[in-house]
C-alpha positions as CSV (number, residue, x, y, z in Angstrom):
1,M,135.4,117.9,144.0
2,T,135.5,120.4,141.2
3,T,132.0,119.3,140.0
4,R,130.6,119.6,143.4
5,L,132.1,123.3,143.5
6,S,130.9,124.1,140.3
7,T,127.3,123.0,141.7
8,I,127.8,125.0,144.8
9,L,128.7,128.0,142.7
10,L,125.6,127.6,140.5
11,I,123.4,127.1,143.3
12,A,124.7,130.3,145.2
13,V,124.1,132.4,141.9
14,L,120.8,131.4,141.3
15,F,120.2,132.2,145.1
16,S,121.7,135.4,144.7
17,Y,119.9,136.2,141.4
18,G,116.4,135.2,142.8
19,C,117.0,137.2,146.2
20,K,117.5,140.4,143.7
21,T,114.2,139.4,141.7
22,A,112.6,139.6,144.9
23,K,113.3,142.9,145.4
24,L,111.1,143.9,142.8
25,P,107.5,143.6,144.2
26,S,104.4,143.7,141.6
27,G,103.7,147.2,140.6
28,T,107.5,148.8,141.1
29,S,108.9,148.2,137.6
30,A,108.7,150.9,135.3
31,A,110.4,152.6,132.4
32,I,110.6,156.1,131.2
33,T,108.5,156.6,128.2
34,E,108.3,160.5,127.3
35,E,110.3,163.3,128.0
36,G,109.2,166.7,127.3
37,L,109.2,170.9,127.9
38,L,106.3,172.7,128.6
39,N,106.0,176.4,128.6
40,C,104.7,177.8,131.7
41,F,104.4,181.5,130.4
42,T,105.6,183.6,127.4
43,A,109.6,183.8,126.8
44,G,110.9,187.1,128.5
45,T,108.4,187.2,131.4
46,S,109.8,189.5,134.2
47,L,108.6,190.5,137.3
48,N,110.2,193.6,139.3
49,G,112.9,193.9,136.4
50,Q,113.7,190.4,136.7
51,P,113.4,187.4,134.7
52,V,110.8,184.9,135.8
53,W,111.6,181.3,135.9
54,C,109.0,178.3,135.8
55,E,110.1,176.3,138.9
56,A,107.3,174.0,138.5
57,S,106.6,172.3,141.7
58,A,103.2,170.5,141.5
59,V,101.0,168.6,139.0
60,L,97.3,166.9,138.9
61,F,95.2,165.5,136.3
62,D,91.9,166.1,137.2
63,G,90.8,163.8,134.5
64,S,90.1,166.4,131.9
65,N,93.0,169.0,132.3
66,I,96.5,169.1,133.6
67,L,96.7,171.7,136.4
68,I,100.5,172.9,137.4
69,A,101.7,175.2,140.1
70,N,105.1,177.1,139.6
71,D,106.4,178.1,143.3
72,K,107.1,181.8,142.1
73,D,105.4,184.9,142.0
74,M,104.0,185.9,138.6
75,P,103.2,189.3,137.2
76,A,99.9,190.9,137.5
77,G,97.2,189.0,135.2
78,Q,99.4,185.8,135.3
79,S,99.2,183.1,138.1
80,P,101.4,180.7,139.6
81,V,98.8,178.0,139.2
82,F,97.7,177.0,135.6
83,M,96.0,174.6,132.9
84,K,96.9,172.8,129.8
85,T,95.2,170.0,128.0
86,P,97.1,166.6,128.1
87,A,97.0,167.1,124.0
88,T,98.7,170.5,124.7
89,L,101.2,170.2,127.3
90,S,104.3,170.4,124.9
91,D,102.6,172.6,122.5
92,S,104.3,176.0,122.6
93,T,101.5,177.6,120.8
94,K,99.0,177.0,123.2
95,A,99.2,179.1,126.2
96,P,98.1,178.0,129.7
97,V,95.0,179.3,131.3
98,Y,96.1,180.8,134.3
99,L,93.9,180.3,137.6
100,T,93.7,184.2,138.7
101,Q,91.2,183.8,141.4
102,P,92.5,185.9,144.5
103,A,93.0,182.7,146.6
104,F,95.7,181.7,144.0
105,I,97.6,184.9,144.0
106,A,97.7,184.9,147.8
107,A,99.0,181.7,148.9
108,R,102.7,181.5,148.2
109,K,105.5,178.6,147.4
110,Y,103.3,175.9,146.2
111,E,104.7,172.1,146.6
112,D,102.0,169.5,145.8
113,F,98.6,168.6,144.6
114,A,96.2,165.9,145.7
115,R,92.8,164.4,144.8
116,T,90.5,162.2,146.9
117,P,90.4,158.6,145.5
118,D,86.9,159.5,144.1
119,G,87.9,162.1,142.3
120,K,85.3,164.7,144.1
121,F,87.9,167.2,145.5
122,V,91.5,168.6,144.9
123,F,94.0,170.2,147.2
124,L,96.7,172.3,146.5
125,S,99.5,173.0,149.5
126,T,102.1,175.5,149.9
127,G,105.5,174.4,151.8
128,F,104.6,175.7,155.4
129,D,108.5,176.5,155.6
130,R,108.2,180.2,157.1
131,I,106.5,182.2,159.2
132,K,107.2,186.0,160.7
133,A,106.9,186.4,164.2
134,G,104.6,189.1,165.2
135,S,103.6,189.8,161.6
136,H,100.9,188.1,159.2
137,D,103.1,188.9,156.3
138,W,104.3,185.2,155.8
139,D,100.9,183.6,156.6
140,G,100.3,182.8,152.9
141,Y,103.3,180.4,152.9
142,N,101.1,178.5,155.1
143,T,97.8,177.6,152.8
144,I,96.0,174.6,151.9
145,L,93.2,175.1,149.1
146,Y,90.5,172.9,147.8
147,W,87.7,172.7,145.4
148,R,85.3,170.7,143.7
149,N,87.3,169.0,140.8
150,G,86.5,170.4,137.8
151,D,85.7,173.9,139.5
152,P,89.3,175.2,140.0
153,E,87.6,178.8,139.6
154,H,85.9,178.6,143.5
155,P,88.6,177.7,145.5
156,L,88.1,177.3,149.3
157,I,90.9,177.6,152.2
158,L,91.1,174.4,154.4
159,A,90.7,176.2,157.6
160,P,89.0,175.4,160.8
161,D,86.4,178.3,160.2
162,D,85.0,180.0,157.0
163,T,86.7,183.5,157.3
164,S,90.3,182.6,157.3
165,R,92.4,183.4,154.4
166,T,95.1,180.8,155.1
167,S,95.5,177.7,156.8
168,I,98.1,178.7,159.4
169,A,95.8,177.5,162.1
170,Y,97.3,174.1,161.6
171,R,101.0,174.9,161.5
172,Q,101.5,174.4,165.4
173,R,99.7,171.2,165.2
174,I,102.1,169.9,162.6
175,A,104.9,171.2,164.6
176,Q,103.8,169.7,167.7
177,V,103.5,166.2,165.8
178,L,107.0,166.7,164.4
179,A,108.4,167.2,168.1
180,T,111.5,165.2,168.9
181,N,114.0,164.7,172.0
182,E,116.3,167.5,170.2
183,F,113.0,169.6,169.8
184,P,110.6,168.8,172.4
185,G,107.2,170.7,172.5
186,A,107.4,171.3,168.5
187,M,109.7,171.6,165.4
188,P,110.9,175.3,164.9
189,Y,111.3,174.4,161.3
190,F,109.6,172.1,158.9
191,K,109.1,172.1,155.5
192,I,105.9,170.3,153.6
193,E,106.3,168.7,149.8
194,G,103.8,165.9,149.6
195,L,100.2,165.8,149.9
196,A,98.0,162.8,149.3
197,A,94.1,161.9,149.9
198,T,92.5,159.1,150.9
199,D,88.7,158.9,151.5
200,R,89.5,159.7,154.9
201,Q,92.6,161.2,155.4
202,L,95.0,163.8,154.2
203,L,98.8,162.6,154.2
204,F,101.4,165.5,154.4
205,G,104.8,164.6,153.3
206,I,107.9,166.4,155.2
207,R,110.9,167.0,153.3
208,E,112.9,169.0,155.8
209,E,112.6,169.5,159.5
210,G,115.1,171.1,162.0
211,K,116.2,174.4,164.0
212,S,115.6,176.7,160.8
213,Y,116.2,176.7,157.1
214,E,119.8,177.1,157.6
215,S,119.8,174.0,160.0
216,F,118.0,171.2,159.3
217,S,118.0,167.6,158.0
218,Y,116.2,166.0,155.2
219,R,113.5,163.4,155.5
220,A,110.9,161.4,154.2
221,K,108.2,161.5,157.3
222,I,104.8,161.2,156.9
223,I,102.0,162.6,159.1
224,A,98.2,162.0,158.7
225,V,95.0,163.5,159.9
226,S,91.4,162.7,159.3
227,Y,89.0,165.0,157.4
228,T,85.1,165.0,157.1
229,I,82.9,166.9,154.6
230,E,80.4,169.4,156.1
231,Q,77.2,170.9,154.1
232,T,77.4,174.7,154.6
233,G,74.3,175.8,152.8
234,N,75.2,175.4,149.2
235,T,78.8,175.0,149.8
236,E,80.9,171.6,150.8
237,R,83.5,172.3,153.4
238,I,86.4,170.2,154.6
239,R,87.2,170.2,158.1
240,L,90.1,168.3,159.8
241,A,90.0,166.7,162.9
242,D,92.6,166.7,165.8
243,D,94.1,163.1,165.2
244,W,97.4,164.5,163.7
245,K,100.2,161.5,163.9
246,I,103.4,160.2,162.1
247,I,102.5,157.2,160.2
248,N,105.7,156.3,158.5
249,N,109.3,157.6,159.2
250,F,111.1,156.1,156.0
251,D,114.7,156.1,156.1
252,I,116.4,156.3,152.8
253,A,119.7,155.8,153.2
254,S,119.2,152.5,155.1
255,A,116.8,150.9,152.9
256,E,119.1,151.9,149.7
257,P,122.4,152.8,150.8
258,T,123.9,153.0,147.1
259,L,121.9,155.5,146.0
260,P,123.3,159.4,145.9
261,K,122.8,161.6,149.0
262,P,121.2,163.5,150.4
263,L,117.8,162.3,149.1
264,A,114.6,163.4,150.7
265,L,111.1,163.3,150.0
266,S,109.8,165.7,147.2
267,S,106.1,164.4,146.5
268,L,103.5,161.8,147.9
269,E,100.6,160.4,145.9
270,Y,97.7,158.1,146.2
271,D,97.0,156.1,143.0
272,A,93.4,155.2,143.2
273,Y,94.2,153.0,139.8
274,R,96.4,151.0,141.6
275,K,95.5,151.4,145.2
276,R,99.2,152.3,146.0
277,F,101.1,155.2,147.3
278,W,103.9,157.1,145.2
279,M,106.7,158.6,146.6
280,L,109.6,160.8,144.9
281,T,112.7,161.4,146.3
282,S,115.0,164.0,145.1
283,L,118.4,165.9,145.4
284,E,119.9,168.9,144.5
285,S,123.7,169.1,145.2
286,N,126.7,171.1,143.8
287,G,124.6,171.4,141.0
288,N,123.6,168.0,140.1
289,L,119.9,166.9,140.1
290,D,118.9,163.5,140.6
291,A,115.3,161.9,141.5
292,Y,114.0,158.2,142.4
293,L,110.3,156.7,142.3
294,W,108.8,154.5,145.3
295,S,105.9,153.0,145.8
296,I,104.0,151.1,148.6
297,S,100.6,149.6,150.0
298,P,98.3,151.5,152.3
299,D,98.8,148.6,154.7
300,D,102.6,148.7,154.5
301,L,102.7,152.5,154.8
302,Y,100.4,152.9,157.8
303,A,102.5,150.1,159.3
304,G,105.5,152.3,158.8
305,K,106.9,149.6,156.7
306,P,109.7,150.8,154.0
307,F,109.0,152.0,150.7
308,A,110.1,149.8,147.6
309,L,112.2,151.3,145.2
310,V,110.9,151.4,141.6
311,R,113.3,149.6,138.9
312,D,113.6,149.5,135.4
313,A,113.2,146.3,133.5
314,Q,117.0,145.3,134.3
315,G,116.4,145.5,138.0
316,Q,118.7,149.0,138.1
317,P,117.0,152.0,140.0
318,L,114.7,154.3,137.7
319,H,116.2,157.7,138.0
320,M,115.5,161.3,136.3
321,N,118.2,163.6,135.9
322,H,115.9,166.3,137.2
323,K,114.9,167.3,140.2
324,A,111.7,165.9,140.2
325,E,108.8,167.4,142.5
326,D,105.2,166.1,142.0
327,L,103.6,163.2,140.1
328,T,99.8,162.6,139.2
329,P,98.3,159.3,137.7
330,L,97.4,159.9,134.0
331,D,95.5,156.2,133.8
332,A,96.3,153.1,135.0
333,H,99.6,152.7,133.5
334,R,101.1,155.9,133.0
335,L,102.4,158.6,135.7
336,L,103.5,162.4,134.7
337,L,106.0,164.0,136.7
338,I,106.8,167.4,136.7
339,H,110.0,168.8,137.6
340,D,111.4,171.9,139.5
341,D,115.0,172.3,138.2
342,D,115.1,175.6,139.7
343,R,117.2,177.5,137.3
344,T,119.6,175.2,135.9
345,P,119.4,175.0,131.9
346,T,118.9,171.0,131.8
347,H,118.7,169.2,129.0
348,V,115.7,167.0,127.4
349,G,117.2,165.4,124.1
350,S,118.7,167.9,122.2
351,R,116.8,170.6,123.6
352,V,118.0,173.1,126.6
353,R,115.2,174.5,128.6
354,Q,114.7,178.3,128.9
355,P,113.4,180.0,131.8
356,N,109.7,180.1,130.7
357,Q,109.8,176.1,130.5
358,A,109.4,173.2,132.8
359,A,110.8,169.8,132.2
360,Y,108.2,166.6,132.6
361,T,108.6,163.0,132.4
362,I,106.0,160.1,131.5
363,I,106.6,157.0,133.4
364,T,104.8,153.7,132.2
365,V,104.5,151.6,135.1
366,H,104.4,147.6,134.5
């Protein structure tokens, strides 16, 4: 009887281990292989008499340079969007190259970069989280820029026409797609923090939605819309179709109830190397910062299936003690994550982040 019981227990343990192992789909095991701090601007930089903090919210490796966007306004002569080479990312002696074209300065509160799978175009979106009734003062918070990869000096505005200075025309359509029984017709408030591009669609990741910026729910909801490329003289213009739809409404707490709450989407990216989507979810609660990485195949994403949590070699959830805001593939094996730790003096090794710095992490995917 004892031998039989031991055998049953052994089988149960092996079965349990097998189930846990099965939760590690191919391509979702990873390790943090590098952490660092980058200088966004000179120490002591101020605006209107107040120190400027680097709250880096978007990052993209375009094949040559690493582009970074800070979601705060900058003094004249600088820009919230800048570039560094991979070799000088953490080199404090090498100043960034600021993108000071008017379109970069006019848009407000950047949230995510994206690049088409063929590497032809780059996109940069703001959060679309604020408007001012009866005024155009806040239209800049509703802007999507795009340009030919390698030519950020000539950004264009994603809009139905060639004369608009913002992408405000799309805000109402997004609000309508997000309508619910509680908010029929259109969602009063939402915030975009994710942007990904396939060869036919742009995908927007929704982090917040609700009545207002003071009354909302955290989300990991994804909207898709088709795009085409039109030749207008010597310029290629990108046009959006009117087929906006929700393709995935991921319930983080149901998928992984042991993770801290409230987690919400903070980045969405298509990885052309691995032909998968990555999603970051983050939280900022009572001074605590945390973030987790997820992965999903295109078929599963469009089928509304859940994302798979990325784990370490021991099967534990891979997480960062930062508020990870965006990621970009560096090659077929490495992802670069940028963190927006707001004004928290977080640590990277023995170093403490300064106001002019942003923390970053490099993850190697197995």
